[in-house]
C-alpha positions, 0 to 999 in steps of 0.5 A, a space after each residue: 844848166 850852168 847858168 841856173 847853177 850860177 844864179 842859184 849860187 848868187 841867190 845863196 850868197 845874197 841870202 847869207 850876206 843879207 842875213 848876216 847884215 841883219 843879225 850883226 851889222 857892225 861886225 859884218 861890215 867891219 870885216 869889209 873895212 880893209 882895202 883902198 880908200 874908195 872902198 873904205 869910204 863906201 863901207 864906212 856909212 854902213 859901219 856907222 849906221 847899223 839900221 841902214 845895214 839891216 835894211 839893205 841886208 833885209 832887202 838883199 836877202 829878199 832879192 836873193 829869195 826871189 831869185 832862188 824862187 825863179 829857178 826851175 827844178 830839173 828832173 832827176 836824170 836830166 
């Protein structure tokens, strides 16, 4: 049961992060620009290319939805 809950939480985070990236890509990625130089170098292309961020965000949300759909519901009381 714990593994299923972890997968569900990961799916929810992916969906949320993906939707934020689609709706407001520059603001969303700008929040992640703090940190070591290697991290900033990884984030910068997404800040400068909002359409890339939107595409990656949409793909992330879709993968999150797919992952969530793969979880089996447990019967009540089980």
